[in-house]
C-alpha positions, -999 to 999 in steps of 0.1 A, spaced: -146 945 -30 -166 931 -1 -145 899 0 -114 920 1 -128 940 30 -138 908 48 -103 893 43 -88 925 58 -111 922 88 -100 886 92 -63 897 90 -70 922 118 -87 895 138 -57 872 134 -35 899 148 -58 904 178 -58 867 185 -20 865 182 -16 895 206 -39 879 231 -19 847 229 14 865 233 1 884 264 -6 850 281 30 838 276 62 844 295 90 864 279 110 833 271 79 816 255 73 847 234 109 847 221 105 811 209 71 815 193 65 811 156 51 823 132 59 860 132 35 868 103 0 856 111 -18 876 84 -11 852 56 -38 840 33 -35 805 48 -43 817 83 -71 839 69 -88 808 55 -84 791 89 -99 822 107 -128 823 82 -136 787 91 -137 795 128 -158 826 124 -182 809 100 -186 779 123 -189 798 156 -212 825 141 -192 856 151 -155 863 160 -163 870 196 -177 834 200 -144 818 189 -125 805 220 -89 811 226 -68 806 194 -32 793 196 -8 796 166 14 768 154 39 772 126 14 763 99 -18 757 118 -43 771 144 -53 753 175 -85 760 195 -90 743 228 -128 736 231 -150 722 258 -184 728 244 -208 706 225 -199 693 191 -229 679 173 -245 676 139 -280 687 151 -294 707 180 -263 729 181 -247 720 148 -212 733 154 -197 701 141 -216 703 108 -207 740 104 -170 733 111 -169 705 85 -188 724 58 -167 756 63 -134 735 63 -143 719 30 -153 753 15 -119 769 25 -97 738 19 -87 736 56 -80 703 72 -99 702 105 -89 676 131 -104 670 165 -77 659 190 -78 650 227 -71 680 248 -76 669 284 -105 661 307 -138 672 290 -119 691 263 -108 687 227 -85 707 205 -97 718 171 -67 719 148 -70 738 115 -43 733 89 -46 750 54 -45 727 24 -46 730 -14 -73 718 -38 -51 694 -57 -20 678 -45 -5 647 -29 -20 629 0 -12 651 30 -16 684 12 -49 679 -7 -84 689 5 -115 680 -15 -143 705 -21 -175 695 -2 -192 683 -34 -164 658 -42 -161 646 -6 -199 641 -5 -198 621 -38 -169 600 -25 -189 591 6 -221 585 -14 -202 560 -36 -191 540 -6 -222 544 16 -245 516 27 -279 530 37 -292 525 72 -312 492 71 -339 506 94 -364 533 83 -358 565 103 -392 576 118 -405 611 110 -420 618 144 -427 597 175 
């Protein structure tokens, strides 16, 4: 029951994000915008990734809707440690089968693009669970040739 409630909260959040995006557009832009229904399970998975990675819904920057994806312009720090947003984005994306890409977005800015995928399918629609992606990397990995110090 709790996951159903959480999914409903995410659907409401998607509607709020969409309303905020529409308010920032001209009438002509609003008439041309897709999608009309933003409360789909696919968009809920994308929203879940953002909320999990950013910690709370109110920390998620402006969200823009594409036909089948979400875009989030971002100008903060993306790192794997000391502010581990990059790690949280990657882990959450694998958990929810959402393709996350980091694209150029202008000076000192990137755009996070979230596109829902499926667990099994062709190249271009598939998304591995975290365990399988990790195993694939481990099979190909060459360890760092220098011992990493514990403390300096």
